[in-house]
C-alpha positions as a LaTeX table, in Angstrom:
\begin{tabular}{lrrr}
\hline
Residue & $x$ (\AA) & $y$ (\AA) & $z$ (\AA) \\
\hline
Met1 & 0.23 & $-0.10$ & 0.03 \\
Ser2 & 0.87 & 3.55 & $-0.92$ \\
Glu3 & 2.54 & 5.85 & 2.31 \\
Ile4 & $-0.45$ & 7.52 & 4.05 \\
Lys5 & $-0.21$ & 11.41 & 3.35 \\
Asp6 & $-0.04$ & 13.75 & 6.50 \\
Asn7 & $-3.40$ & 14.28 & 5.59 \\
Trp8 & $-4.47$ & 10.75 & 7.06 \\
Ile9 & $-3.90$ & 10.01 & 10.83 \\
Gln10 & $-4.23$ & 6.53 & 12.58 \\
Thr11 & $-7.00$ & 7.02 & 14.85 \\
Lys12 & $-9.42$ & 5.10 & 16.51 \\
Ile13 & $-13.09$ & 4.80 & 15.23 \\
Gly14 & $-14.88$ & 6.19 & 18.49 \\
Asp15 & $-12.59$ & 9.22 & 18.27 \\
Gln16 & $-13.97$ & 10.16 & 15.03 \\
Ile17 & $-17.57$ & 8.84 & 15.25 \\
Thr18 & $-19.94$ & 8.06 & 18.25 \\
Leu19 & $-22.30$ & 5.21 & 17.88 \\
Gln20 & $-25.75$ & 4.51 & 19.55 \\
Arg21 & $-27.80$ & 1.59 & 20.07 \\
Gly22 & $-31.35$ & 2.21 & 17.98 \\
Phe23 & $-34.77$ & 2.06 & 19.91 \\
Asp24 & $-37.18$ & $-0.72$ & 20.07 \\
Ile25 & $-40.54$ & $-0.23$ & 18.51 \\
Thr26 & $-42.81$ & $-3.44$ & 17.91 \\
Lys27 & $-45.63$ & $-3.55$ & 15.05 \\
Ala28 & $-48.28$ & $-3.09$ & 16.79 \\
Glu29 & $-46.77$ & 0.40 & 18.19 \\
Gln30 & $-46.05$ & 1.87 & 15.27 \\
Cys31 & $-48.78$ & 4.28 & 13.39 \\
Asp32 & $-49.54$ & 5.17 & 9.52 \\
Gly33 & $-46.54$ & 7.46 & 8.66 \\
Phe34 & $-43.54$ & 8.12 & 6.09 \\
Ile35 & $-40.76$ & 7.53 & 8.24 \\
Pro36 & $-38.49$ & 4.74 & 7.22 \\
Val37 & $-37.92$ & 2.20 & 10.41 \\
Ile38 & $-34.79$ & 0.92 & 9.71 \\
Ser39 & $-33.67$ & $-2.41$ & 10.83 \\
Ser40 & $-30.44$ & $-4.84$ & 10.53 \\
Ser41 & $-31.95$ & $-5.50$ & 7.27 \\
Gly42 & $-32.64$ & $-2.26$ & 5.84 \\
Val43 & $-35.87$ & $-0.40$ & 5.66 \\
Ser44 & $-38.47$ & $-2.68$ & 7.45 \\
Ser45 & $-41.33$ & $-0.58$ & 7.91 \\
Tyr46 & $-42.96$ & 2.89 & 8.13 \\
His47 & $-43.86$ & 4.82 & 11.06 \\
Asn48 & $-45.20$ & 8.42 & 11.74 \\
Ile49 & $-42.38$ & 9.77 & 14.19 \\
Ala50 & $-38.90$ & 10.01 & 13.89 \\
Lys51 & $-36.40$ & 9.47 & 15.88 \\
Val52 & $-33.16$ & 10.89 & 14.10 \\
Asn53 & $-32.87$ & 13.34 & 11.53 \\
Gly54 & $-31.07$ & 12.92 & 8.48 \\
Pro55 & $-28.25$ & 12.00 & 7.43 \\
Gly56 & $-28.04$ & 9.00 & 9.13 \\
Val57 & $-25.73$ & 6.26 & 8.78 \\
Ile58 & $-26.80$ & 2.69 & 10.41 \\
Leu59 & $-25.08$ & $-0.70$ & 11.22 \\
Gly60 & $-26.57$ & $-3.97$ & 11.61 \\
Arg61 & $-25.99$ & $-4.76$ & 15.44 \\
Lys62 & $-28.38$ & $-7.94$ & 15.77 \\
Gly63 & $-29.40$ & $-10.48$ & 13.61 \\
Val64 & $-27.64$ & $-9.21$ & 10.83 \\
Val65 & $-24.26$ & $-7.97$ & 11.39 \\
Gly66 & $-22.38$ & $-6.36$ & 8.66 \\
Ser67 & $-24.71$ & $-4.25$ & 7.22 \\
Val68 & $-24.67$ & $-0.61$ & 6.57 \\
Phe69 & $-26.83$ & 1.97 & 5.31 \\
Tyr70 & $-27.20$ & 5.62 & 4.54 \\
Ile71 & $-30.60$ & 7.87 & 4.55 \\
Asn72 & $-30.64$ & 11.11 & 4.13 \\
Glu73 & $-33.83$ & 12.31 & 5.51 \\
Ala74 & $-35.31$ & 11.64 & 9.09 \\
Phe75 & $-35.56$ & 7.99 & 10.11 \\
Trp76 & $-36.32$ & 5.58 & 13.16 \\
Pro77 & $-32.82$ & 3.32 & 13.77 \\
His78 & $-34.46$ & $-0.05$ & 15.33 \\
Asp79 & $-33.28$ & $-1.90$ & 18.50 \\
Thr80 & $-31.46$ & $-4.24$ & 16.04 \\
Thr81 & $-28.94$ & $-1.29$ & 14.62 \\
Leu82 & $-26.35$ & 0.93 & 16.05 \\
Trp83 & $-26.51$ & 4.49 & 14.62 \\
Val84 & $-24.24$ & 7.36 & 14.33 \\
Lys85 & $-25.01$ & 9.90 & 17.19 \\
Asp86 & $-22.42$ & 12.29 & 16.40 \\
Phe87 & $-20.23$ & 12.55 & 13.36 \\
His88 & $-17.60$ & 14.46 & 15.10 \\
Glu89 & $-17.48$ & 17.37 & 12.28 \\
Asn90 & $-17.07$ & 14.27 & 9.98 \\
Tyr91 & $-18.61$ & 13.92 & 6.24 \\
Pro92 & $-21.64$ & 11.55 & 6.51 \\
Arg93 & $-21.54$ & 10.03 & 3.39 \\
Phe94 & $-18.01$ & 9.24 & 3.88 \\
Val95 & $-18.59$ & 7.86 & 7.43 \\
Tyr96 & $-21.01$ & 5.52 & 5.37 \\
Tyr97 & $-18.53$ & 4.29 & 2.64 \\
Phe98 & $-15.87$ & 4.18 & 5.57 \\
Phe99 & $-18.29$ & 1.31 & 7.28 \\
Lys100 & $-18.98$ & $-0.36$ & 3.71 \\
Asn101 & $-15.42$ & $-0.96$ & 3.47 \\
His102 & $-15.15$ & $-2.07$ & 7.19 \\
Thr103 & $-17.80$ & $-5.15$ & 6.39 \\
Lys104 & $-15.68$ & $-7.90$ & 6.86 \\
His105 & $-14.37$ & $-6.45$ & 10.19 \\
Leu106 & $-17.52$ & $-5.65$ & 11.46 \\
Ile107 & $-19.14$ & $-9.41$ & 10.88 \\
Asn108 & $-15.33$ & $-10.62$ & 12.82 \\
Met109 & $-16.63$ & $-8.80$ & 15.90 \\
Asp110 & $-19.75$ & $-10.86$ & 15.98 \\
Val111 & $-20.30$ & $-11.67$ & 20.21 \\
Gly112 & $-23.31$ & $-13.08$ & 19.91 \\
Ser113 & $-24.14$ & $-17.07$ & 20.58 \\
Ala114 & $-27.18$ & $-18.21$ & 18.96 \\
Asn115 & $-27.95$ & $-14.46$ & 16.96 \\
Pro116 & $-25.17$ & $-12.50$ & 15.74 \\
Thr117 & $-24.60$ & $-9.07$ & 17.56 \\
Leu118 & $-22.60$ & $-6.36$ & 17.31 \\
Asn119 & $-20.80$ & $-4.54$ & 20.46 \\
Arg120 & $-20.26$ & $-0.67$ & 19.94 \\
Asn121 & $-17.86$ & $-0.46$ & 22.30 \\
His122 & $-15.93$ & $-3.13$ & 20.21 \\
Val123 & $-16.63$ & $-0.91$ & 17.18 \\
His124 & $-15.07$ & 2.26 & 18.81 \\
Leu125 & $-11.86$ & 0.47 & 19.74 \\
Asn126 & $-10.80$ & $-0.36$ & 16.60 \\
Glu127 & $-7.82$ & 1.36 & 15.00 \\
Val128 & $-7.73$ & 2.48 & 11.65 \\
Val129 & $-6.56$ & 5.25 & 9.27 \\
Trp130 & $-8.77$ & 8.45 & 8.83 \\
Pro131 & $-8.57$ & 11.20 & 6.28 \\
Glu132 & $-8.98$ & 15.01 & 6.72 \\
Cys133 & $-12.98$ & 16.18 & 5.79 \\
Arg134 & $-11.74$ & 17.37 & 2.53 \\
Ile135 & $-10.48$ & 14.11 & 1.47 \\
Gln136 & $-13.40$ & 12.50 & 2.80 \\
Lys137 & $-16.14$ & 14.68 & 0.79 \\
Ala138 & $-13.70$ & 14.19 & $-2.81$ \\
Ile139 & $-13.90$ & 10.27 & $-1.56$ \\
Ala140 & $-17.92$ & 10.28 & $-1.00$ \\
His141 & $-18.52$ & 12.54 & $-4.40$ \\
Ile142 & $-16.47$ & 9.90 & $-6.37$ \\
Leu143 & $-18.61$ & 6.98 & $-5.03$ \\
Gly144 & $-21.59$ & 8.55 & $-4.39$ \\
Thr145 & $-21.96$ & 9.62 & $-8.03$ \\
Leu146 & $-21.60$ & 5.96 & $-8.98$ \\
Asp147 & $-24.18$ & 4.71 & $-6.35$ \\
Asp148 & $-26.67$ & 7.89 & $-7.54$ \\
Lys149 & $-26.62$ & 6.53 & $-11.27$ \\
Ile150 & $-26.89$ & 3.30 & $-10.00$ \\
Glu151 & $-29.99$ & 4.25 & $-7.94$ \\
Leu152 & $-31.38$ & 6.44 & $-10.79$ \\
Asn153 & $-31.05$ & 3.19 & $-13.08$ \\
Arg154 & $-33.19$ & 0.78 & $-10.36$ \\
Arg155 & $-35.51$ & 3.92 & $-10.52$ \\
Met156 & $-36.04$ & 4.38 & $-13.88$ \\
Asn157 & $-36.26$ & 0.28 & $-14.41$ \\
Glu158 & $-39.11$ & 0.26 & $-11.80$ \\
Thr159 & $-40.81$ & 2.91 & $-13.97$ \\
Leu160 & $-40.24$ & 1.21 & $-17.07$ \\
Glu161 & $-41.73$ & $-2.75$ & $-15.72$ \\
Ser162 & $-44.44$ & $-0.32$ & $-14.36$ \\
Ile163 & $-45.43$ & 0.60 & $-17.42$ \\
Ala164 & $-45.11$ & $-2.63$ & $-18.98$ \\
Arg165 & $-47.18$ & $-3.96$ & $-16.45$ \\
Ala166 & $-49.77$ & $-1.60$ & $-16.65$ \\
Ile167 & $-50.02$ & $-2.51$ & $-20.51$ \\
Phe168 & $-50.76$ & $-6.12$ & $-19.72$ \\
Thr169 & $-52.90$ & $-5.65$ & $-17.15$ \\
Ser170 & $-55.34$ & $-3.23$ & $-20.12$ \\
Trp171 & $-55.05$ & $-5.80$ & $-22.85$ \\
Phe172 & $-55.07$ & $-9.13$ & $-21.04$ \\
Ile173 & $-56.78$ & $-9.06$ & $-17.69$ \\
Asp174 & $-59.28$ & $-5.87$ & $-17.77$ \\
Phe175 & $-59.67$ & $-6.47$ & $-21.42$ \\
Asp176 & $-60.01$ & $-2.86$ & $-21.84$ \\
Pro177 & $-59.51$ & $-2.52$ & $-25.81$ \\
Val178 & $-62.34$ & $-4.42$ & $-26.15$ \\
Arg179 & $-64.67$ & $-3.39$ & $-23.84$ \\
Ala180 & $-63.63$ & 0.26 & $-25.35$ \\
Lys181 & $-64.84$ & $-1.14$ & $-29.19$ \\
Ala182 & $-67.63$ & $-2.83$ & $-27.44$ \\
Glu183 & $-68.77$ & 0.50 & $-26.07$ \\
Gly184 & $-68.18$ & 2.21 & $-29.46$ \\
Arg185 & $-65.14$ & 4.31 & $-28.56$ \\
Gln186 & $-61.45$ & 4.16 & $-29.34$ \\
Pro187 & $-59.47$ & 2.87 & $-26.91$ \\
Glu188 & $-57.39$ & 5.11 & $-24.93$ \\
Gly189 & $-53.90$ & 5.31 & $-25.65$ \\
Met190 & $-53.71$ & 2.90 & $-28.93$ \\
Asp191 & $-53.28$ & 3.47 & $-32.19$ \\
Ala192 & $-55.88$ & 2.83 & $-34.99$ \\
Ser193 & $-53.94$ & $-0.23$ & $-36.64$ \\
Thr194 & $-53.13$ & $-1.96$ & $-33.17$ \\
Ala195 & $-57.03$ & $-1.37$ & $-32.08$ \\
Ala196 & $-58.17$ & $-2.83$ & $-35.28$ \\
Leu197 & $-56.26$ & $-6.40$ & $-33.83$ \\
Phe198 & $-58.93$ & $-6.57$ & $-30.78$ \\
Pro199 & $-62.61$ & $-7.97$ & $-31.11$ \\
Ser200 & $-65.50$ & $-5.61$ & $-30.09$ \\
Glu201 & $-67.20$ & $-8.57$ & $-28.20$ \\
Phe202 & $-67.27$ & $-11.19$ & $-25.57$ \\
Glu203 & $-67.62$ & $-14.90$ & $-25.52$ \\
Thr204 & $-67.74$ & $-17.51$ & $-22.25$ \\
Val205 & $-64.71$ & $-20.16$ & $-22.36$ \\
Glu206 & $-63.83$ & $-22.35$ & $-19.61$ \\
Gly207 & $-66.54$ & $-20.10$ & $-17.65$ \\
Gln208 & $-64.64$ & $-16.74$ & $-18.09$ \\
Asp209 & $-65.90$ & $-13.83$ & $-20.33$ \\
Ile210 & $-62.85$ & $-13.58$ & $-23.04$ \\
Pro211 & $-62.43$ & $-11.85$ & $-25.64$ \\
Lys212 & $-64.18$ & $-13.17$ & $-28.75$ \\
Gly213 & $-61.47$ & $-15.32$ & $-30.60$ \\
Trp214 & $-59.47$ & $-15.90$ & $-27.98$ \\
Gln215 & $-58.14$ & $-19.34$ & $-26.45$ \\
Val216 & $-58.43$ & $-20.39$ & $-22.49$ \\
Lys217 & $-55.42$ & $-22.88$ & $-22.68$ \\
Pro218 & $-53.43$ & $-24.50$ & $-19.95$ \\
Ile219 & $-49.71$ & $-22.56$ & $-19.70$ \\
Gly220 & $-48.15$ & $-26.44$ & $-20.30$ \\
Glu221 & $-50.08$ & $-26.63$ & $-23.88$ \\
Ile222 & $-49.02$ & $-23.02$ & $-24.71$ \\
Val223 & $-45.76$ & $-23.41$ & $-23.98$ \\
Glu224 & $-42.54$ & $-25.60$ & $-23.18$ \\
Val225 & $-42.14$ & $-26.46$ & $-19.30$ \\
Lys226 & $-39.25$ & $-27.87$ & $-17.88$ \\
Gly227 & $-36.93$ & $-28.47$ & $-14.67$ \\
Gly228 & $-33.78$ & $-29.20$ & $-13.80$ \\
Ser229 & $-31.44$ & $-30.95$ & $-11.64$ \\
Thr230 & $-28.03$ & $-30.75$ & $-10.28$ \\
Pro231 & $-25.11$ & $-32.88$ & $-11.31$ \\
Ser232 & $-22.60$ & $-34.08$ & $-8.16$ \\
Thr233 & $-21.05$ & $-31.50$ & $-6.47$ \\
Gly234 & $-18.08$ & $-34.01$ & $-5.65$ \\
Asn235 & $-17.21$ & $-34.64$ & $-9.51$ \\
Glu236 & $-14.98$ & $-31.84$ & $-10.25$ \\
Ala237 & $-15.22$ & $-32.66$ & $-13.81$ \\
Phe238 & $-18.88$ & $-31.11$ & $-14.24$ \\
Trp239 & $-17.75$ & $-27.53$ & $-12.28$ \\
Gly240 & $-15.88$ & $-24.69$ & $-13.28$ \\
Gly241 & $-16.70$ & $-24.57$ & $-17.04$ \\
Asp242 & $-18.12$ & $-21.68$ & $-19.24$ \\
Ile243 & $-21.94$ & $-22.36$ & $-18.81$ \\
Pro244 & $-23.74$ & $-20.19$ & $-16.12$ \\
Phe245 & $-25.47$ & $-22.77$ & $-13.72$ \\
Cys246 & $-28.77$ & $-20.98$ & $-11.72$ \\
Thr247 & $-30.00$ & $-21.82$ & $-8.58$ \\
Pro248 & $-32.80$ & $-19.77$ & $-6.84$ \\
Lys249 & $-29.73$ & $-18.23$ & $-4.89$ \\
Asp250 & $-29.06$ & $-16.35$ & $-7.87$ \\
Leu251 & $-32.42$ & $-14.61$ & $-8.08$ \\
Ala252 & $-32.66$ & $-13.91$ & $-4.21$ \\
Asn253 & $-32.07$ & $-10.06$ & $-4.74$ \\
Asn254 & $-32.74$ & $-9.69$ & $-8.43$ \\
Met255 & $-35.69$ & $-7.60$ & $-8.16$ \\
Val256 & $-35.49$ & $-7.02$ & $-12.10$ \\
Pro257 & $-36.67$ & $-9.01$ & $-14.89$ \\
Phe258 & $-33.17$ & $-10.17$ & $-16.02$ \\
Leu259 & $-30.61$ & $-12.37$ & $-15.17$ \\
Leu260 & $-27.27$ & $-11.79$ & $-16.00$ \\
Thr261 & $-24.71$ & $-13.69$ & $-14.06$ \\
Thr262 & $-24.96$ & $-16.68$ & $-11.59$ \\
Glu263 & $-22.37$ & $-17.23$ & $-9.14$ \\
Arg264 & $-21.45$ & $-21.21$ & $-10.61$ \\
Lys265 & $-20.81$ & $-22.39$ & $-13.85$ \\
Ile266 & $-21.03$ & $-25.71$ & $-14.97$ \\
Thr267 & $-18.92$ & $-27.44$ & $-17.84$ \\
Glu268 & $-20.53$ & $-29.37$ & $-20.80$ \\
Leu269 & $-19.67$ & $-32.74$ & $-19.10$ \\
Gly270 & $-22.18$ & $-31.63$ & $-16.27$ \\
Val271 & $-24.87$ & $-30.00$ & $-18.44$ \\
Lys272 & $-25.10$ & $-33.76$ & $-20.13$ \\
Glu273 & $-26.15$ & $-34.58$ & $-16.31$ \\
Ile274 & $-29.19$ & $-31.87$ & $-17.06$ \\
Ser275 & $-32.29$ & $-33.52$ & $-18.62$ \\
Ser276 & $-33.15$ & $-29.93$ & $-19.14$ \\
Gly277 & $-29.80$ & $-29.20$ & $-20.76$ \\
Val278 & $-28.71$ & $-26.00$ & $-22.03$ \\
Leu279 & $-31.69$ & $-23.55$ & $-21.82$ \\
Pro280 & $-31.96$ & $-20.73$ & $-24.89$ \\
Val281 & $-31.60$ & $-17.16$ & $-24.22$ \\
Gly282 & $-34.69$ & $-15.55$ & $-23.22$ \\
Thr283 & $-36.12$ & $-18.76$ & $-21.14$ \\
Val284 & $-37.86$ & $-17.51$ & $-17.97$ \\
Leu285 & $-37.13$ & $-18.85$ & $-14.70$ \\
Leu286 & $-39.43$ & $-19.26$ & $-11.90$ \\
Ser287 & $-38.33$ & $-20.78$ & $-8.69$ \\
Ser288 & $-40.67$ & $-23.78$ & $-7.43$ \\
Arg289 & $-39.60$ & $-24.08$ & $-3.90$ \\
Ala290 & $-37.88$ & $-22.03$ & $-0.87$ \\
Pro291 & $-39.30$ & $-19.64$ & $-2.05$ \\
Ile292 & $-41.71$ & $-19.85$ & $-4.56$ \\
Gly293 & $-41.97$ & $-16.64$ & $-7.13$ \\
Tyr294 & $-38.67$ & $-15.45$ & $-7.84$ \\
Ile295 & $-38.85$ & $-14.90$ & $-11.73$ \\
Ala296 & $-36.50$ & $-13.57$ & $-14.47$ \\
Ile297 & $-35.53$ & $-13.70$ & $-17.82$ \\
Thr298 & $-32.09$ & $-15.13$ & $-18.94$ \\
Thr299 & $-29.79$ & $-13.35$ & $-20.94$ \\
Cys300 & $-27.18$ & $-15.98$ & $-22.19$ \\
Pro301 & $-27.61$ & $-19.99$ & $-22.67$ \\
Ile302 & $-27.96$ & $-21.68$ & $-18.98$ \\
Ser303 & $-28.62$ & $-24.59$ & $-17.05$ \\
Val304 & $-30.64$ & $-24.47$ & $-14.00$ \\
Asn305 & $-30.96$ & $-26.58$ & $-11.13$ \\
Gln306 & $-34.05$ & $-28.48$ & $-9.37$ \\
Gly307 & $-35.41$ & $-25.48$ & $-7.93$ \\
Phe308 & $-36.89$ & $-24.17$ & $-10.74$ \\
Ile309 & $-39.47$ & $-24.44$ & $-13.34$ \\
Thr310 & $-38.45$ & $-23.09$ & $-16.76$ \\
Ile311 & $-40.99$ & $-21.70$ & $-19.47$ \\
Ile312 & $-39.81$ & $-21.58$ & $-22.92$ \\
Gln313 & $-41.31$ & $-18.94$ & $-25.29$ \\
Asn314 & $-42.46$ & $-19.54$ & $-28.80$ \\
Glu315 & $-43.94$ & $-17.02$ & $-31.20$ \\
Ser316 & $-47.63$ & $-17.82$ & $-29.85$ \\
Cys317 & $-46.54$ & $-17.10$ & $-26.24$ \\
Ile318 & $-43.70$ & $-14.31$ & $-25.67$ \\
Asn319 & $-41.19$ & $-14.33$ & $-22.89$ \\
Tyr320 & $-42.34$ & $-10.84$ & $-21.78$ \\
Tyr321 & $-46.09$ & $-12.13$ & $-21.68$ \\
Ile322 & $-44.81$ & $-15.04$ & $-19.76$ \\
Tyr323 & $-42.97$ & $-13.04$ & $-17.04$ \\
Gln324 & $-46.34$ & $-10.71$ & $-16.74$ \\
Trp325 & $-48.67$ & $-13.80$ & $-16.35$ \\
Leu326 & $-46.46$ & $-15.44$ & $-13.76$ \\
Lys327 & $-46.68$ & $-12.17$ & $-11.70$ \\
Thr328 & $-50.42$ & $-11.77$ & $-12.07$ \\
Asn329 & $-50.71$ & $-15.41$ & $-11.20$ \\
Met330 & $-48.67$ & $-15.74$ & $-8.58$ \\
Asp331 & $-51.60$ & $-16.58$ & $-5.99$ \\
Ala332 & $-52.71$ & $-19.51$ & $-8.16$ \\
Ile333 & $-49.22$ & $-20.60$ & $-8.54$ \\
Ile334 & $-48.76$ & $-20.92$ & $-4.91$ \\
Gly335 & $-51.86$ & $-22.14$ & $-4.48$ \\
Asn336 & $-51.44$ & $-25.43$ & $-6.93$ \\
Ala337 & $-48.24$ & $-26.37$ & $-4.44$ \\
Asn338 & $-48.12$ & $-28.73$ & $-1.71$ \\
Gly339 & $-45.04$ & $-30.11$ & 0.46 \\
Thr340 & $-44.58$ & $-30.85$ & 4.18 \\
Thr341 & $-41.50$ & $-29.52$ & 4.73 \\
Phe342 & $-41.68$ & $-26.39$ & 2.31 \\
Leu343 & $-44.33$ & $-25.54$ & $-0.24$ \\
Glu344 & $-43.35$ & $-26.64$ & $-4.06$ \\
Ile345 & $-45.20$ & $-26.03$ & $-7.54$ \\
Ser346 & $-44.15$ & $-29.09$ & $-9.21$ \\
Lys347 & $-44.21$ & $-28.96$ & $-13.33$ \\
Lys348 & $-47.19$ & $-31.20$ & $-13.17$ \\
Asn349 & $-49.27$ & $-29.13$ & $-11.10$ \\
Phe350 & $-47.92$ & $-25.99$ & $-12.78$ \\
Arg351 & $-48.87$ & $-27.22$ & $-16.00$ \\
Pro352 & $-52.63$ & $-27.16$ & $-16.05$ \\
Leu353 & $-52.79$ & $-23.67$ & $-14.89$ \\
Leu354 & $-55.21$ & $-21.68$ & $-17.30$ \\
Ala355 & $-53.82$ & $-19.10$ & $-19.24$ \\
Val356 & $-55.90$ & $-16.39$ & $-21.72$ \\
Leu357 & $-54.18$ & $-16.58$ & $-25.30$ \\
Pro358 & $-54.84$ & $-13.81$ & $-27.63$ \\
Asn359 & $-54.15$ & $-14.44$ & $-31.01$ \\
Lys360 & $-50.66$ & $-14.38$ & $-32.77$ \\
Gln361 & $-50.94$ & $-10.53$ & $-34.25$ \\
Ile362 & $-52.18$ & $-9.48$ & $-30.79$ \\
Met363 & $-49.47$ & $-11.42$ & $-29.00$ \\
Asp364 & $-46.58$ & $-9.68$ & $-31.65$ \\
Ala365 & $-48.29$ & $-6.15$ & $-30.94$ \\
Phe366 & $-47.59$ & $-6.74$ & $-27.34$ \\
Lys367 & $-43.95$ & $-7.76$ & $-28.15$ \\
Ser368 & $-43.36$ & $-4.42$ & $-30.59$ \\
Val369 & $-44.73$ & $-2.07$ & $-27.63$ \\
Thr370 & $-43.24$ & $-3.75$ & $-24.61$ \\
Glu371 & $-39.86$ & $-4.79$ & $-26.43$ \\
Ser372 & $-37.91$ & $-1.31$ & $-25.83$ \\
Leu373 & $-39.03$ & $-1.05$ & $-22.71$ \\
Phe374 & $-37.42$ & $-4.50$ & $-21.21$ \\
Ser375 & $-34.39$ & $-3.50$ & $-23.68$ \\
Lys376 & $-33.85$ & $-0.18$ & $-21.88$ \\
Ile377 & $-34.39$ & $-1.91$ & $-18.50$ \\
Cys378 & $-31.67$ & $-4.93$ & $-19.08$ \\
Ser379 & $-29.60$ & $-2.23$ & $-20.38$ \\
Asn380 & $-29.77$ & 0.00 & $-17.60$ \\
Leu381 & $-28.97$ & $-3.67$ & $-15.72$ \\
Val382 & $-25.84$ & $-3.99$ & $-17.49$ \\
Gln383 & $-24.33$ & $-0.60$ & $-16.95$ \\
Ser384 & $-25.10$ & $-0.87$ & $-12.91$ \\
Ser385 & $-23.45$ & $-4.04$ & $-12.99$ \\
Thr386 & $-20.57$ & $-2.21$ & $-14.43$ \\
Leu387 & $-20.52$ & 0.32 & $-11.95$ \\
Val388 & $-20.93$ & $-1.60$ & $-9.04$ \\
Asn389 & $-17.94$ & $-3.39$ & $-10.21$ \\
Phe390 & $-15.96$ & $-0.25$ & $-10.66$ \\
Arg391 & $-17.30$ & 1.19 & $-7.39$ \\
Asp392 & $-16.29$ & $-1.94$ & $-5.79$ \\
Thr393 & $-12.79$ & $-2.01$ & $-6.83$ \\
Leu394 & $-12.49$ & 1.71 & $-6.33$ \\
Leu395 & $-13.86$ & 1.51 & $-2.51$ \\
Pro396 & $-11.15$ & $-0.24$ & $-0.68$ \\
Lys397 & $-8.16$ & 1.69 & $-2.61$ \\
Leu398 & $-9.81$ & 4.77 & $-1.74$ \\
Leu399 & $-10.78$ & 3.79 & 1.56 \\
Ser400 & $-6.91$ & 3.10 & 2.61 \\
Gly401 & $-5.14$ & 5.79 & 0.73 \\
Glu402 & $-3.52$ & 3.29 & $-1.52$ \\
Leu403 & $-5.61$ & 5.18 & $-4.32$ \\
Gln404 & $-4.53$ & 8.60 & $-3.18$ \\
Ile405 & $-6.77$ & 11.88 & $-4.33$ \\
Asp406 & $-3.90$ & 14.79 & $-4.98$ \\
Asn407 & $-6.48$ & 17.82 & $-5.77$ \\
Pro408 & $-9.71$ & 17.11 & $-3.81$ \\
Glu409 & $-10.71$ & 20.57 & $-3.66$ \\
Ala410 & $-12.16$ & 20.13 & $-7.21$ \\
Phe411 & $-14.91$ & 18.27 & $-5.87$ \\
Leu412 & $-15.53$ & 20.72 & $-3.00$ \\
Glu413 & $-17.85$ & 22.88 & $-4.58$ \\
Ala414 & $-19.70$ & 19.35 & $-6.15$ \\
Thr415 & $-20.38$ & 18.11 & $-2.31$ \\
Ala416 & $-20.94$ & 21.33 & $-0.63$ \\
\hline
\end{tabular}
């Protein structure tokens, strides 16, 4: 590591900031409001009273040790957390990044037996290197700019996905274009050529009133439904290849439509042990147990373990439709699940679930109006993934002083 300059000091965490235990509050004691209650796992609920004004830095104290959160607005730090009561004139967002870089040390300070616990007095005694405030602001600006863009992409994707979901609901759940035409009105927000594709009356099929000419069919008759399996983990010849191998864990924090990467890779020899083999790009994954309901569209050829139902799109039923159909019908999917130790939806119980299927022309129109939305979502995800990797590379170098900032004043105006 490069030599620490004069504007860095050797100090103890407790000499730079003061941590305080959070405040207990039960769900029953909370009232409807907009104040986030932050527990060791993040925002757990909302209340109408704040205990602390922002900006704030919060650490997981009990249950989840090593978690770190930053918030600008007023908040309620839960009893399962420690929060920075006094920044001692240090820059709050820098303190957040300091603790983000200190996560492994926080985890190692766990003093709990059955339940992980962090003692603030132990944190205070840690010796660290610490920069002066103008360097703190520069570091926070560099890392914060990356995080701000990542957050902007996340919010943009939420908006884009909500638009796609609204179109799906309007066309295939509420049948708004058909109802409008049945009442002699032009469907709202739709050009004449697209509106012409929809019928102007309903008929009853399988006990449902659906647009005339459409079908109600079991999902297993519309698309190809497969599963997956796990080759022997003890056979090294099966693992460490070039083919992504997906488990539900890869989707656990995936709150967006696309899966970009997986933790493990498998070899071609390993794939031969899986009946579903390598699934094509655009396959829709549904976690089928522990828990049921993680959903993602693949962006590369992939193989999966036994924790999935996989749905392969075709011309009559595209993956964007399948994705939204799964989201909309999750209650029915879980309702068809069974199991003693944990609920599982089998392929046998999944295939009979009924789906309303429009004609190919309307399916093509849906693809046309939503493809640009999903394409932008995927593009934002790829960009955010790159930014996350860049931020995580910079973080330890900036926080240790290895990567030195020779002209921190250049950032002061931006962070003032």
